[in-house]
C-alpha positions in Angstrom: 0.1 0.1 0.1 1.1 3.5 -1.0 0.3 7.1 0.4 -1.3 9.9 -1.5 2.0 11.5 -1.5 3.7 8.7 -3.2 0.9 8.3 -5.9 1.0 11.7 -6.8 5.1 11.4 -7.2 4.4 7.9 -9.4 1.6 9.7 -11.7 3.1 13.2 -12.2 0.0 14.3 -14.7 -2.2 13.2 -12.2 -4.6 16.1 -10.2 -5.4 15.9 -6.6 -8.9 17.3 -7.5 -9.1 14.6 -10.3 -8.4 11.8 -8.0 -10.8 13.3 -5.3 -13.8 13.3 -7.7 -12.7 9.8 -9.0 -12.9 8.3 -5.0 -16.1 10.3 -4.4 -17.4 8.7 -7.6 -16.0 5.3 -6.4 -13.8 4.8 -9.6 -11.2 4.5 -7.1 -11.5 3.0 -3.4 -8.7 3.5 -1.2 -8.7 2.8 2.5 -8.2 4.9 5.7 -5.4 4.4 7.7 -5.4 6.8 10.6 -7.3 9.2 8.7 -4.6 8.9 6.0 -5.4 7.8 2.1 -3.7 4.3 1.7 -3.7 3.1 -2.2 -3.4 -0.9 -3.1 -1.7 -1.9 -6.3 -5.1 -2.2 -7.5 -6.2 1.4 -6.7 -2.6 2.5 -8.6 -3.5 0.5 -11.8 -7.0 1.6 -11.7 -5.4 5.2 -11.6 -3.4 4.4 -14.5 -6.1 3.3 -16.4 -8.2 6.1 -15.7 -5.4 8.5 -16.8 -4.5 6.8 -20.0 -8.4 6.5 -20.9 -8.8 10.4 -20.3 -5.4 11.6 -21.5 -4.3 8.8 -24.5 -7.5 8.0 -25.6 -9.6 11.5 -25.1 -12.4 9.4 -22.6 -14.4 12.6 -21.6 -15.8 12.6 -17.8 -19.2 11.9 -18.6 -18.0 8.5 -20.7 -15.7 7.6 -18.2 -17.9 5.8 -15.4 -19.6 3.4 -18.6 -16.1 2.6 -20.2 -15.0 1.9 -16.2 -17.8 -0.1 -15.8 -17.8 -2.1 -19.3 -14.2 -2.7 -18.9 -14.9 -4.1 -15.4 -17.4 -6.5 -16.9 -15.0 -7.7 -19.4 -12.2 -7.9 -16.5 -14.7 -10.1 -14.4 -15.8 -12.3 -17.4 -12.1 -13.2 -18.3 -11.5 -14.1 -14.7 -14.6 -16.5 -14.4 -13.6 -17.9 -17.7 -10.1 -18.8 -16.0 -12.1 -20.2 -13.1 -14.1 -22.4 -15.4 -10.6 -23.5 -16.8 -11.4 -21.4 -20.2 -8.3 -19.3 -21.3 -9.9 -16.0 -23.0 -8.5 -15.6 -26.5 -6.7 -12.7 -26.3 -7.1 -11.4 -30.1 
């Protein structure tokens, strides 16, 4: 787990107000440890994904929840297929 300061150092293009909005919307779900936000590696990767969607792929704030939901469904389906012993096709 990492702190907010480390997360911001890792992603120099991350703005605190954007992150706070993503937390409020439930896109990123850090834990609180003695009043301090702490981020798991899953949170870190989620922030990376959101930054890529917004800045590299030009997904706007209104479309972001839809895209994240669809990606979450895709990852869940892949996880279930693997649990059944079926390797999802990467193509």
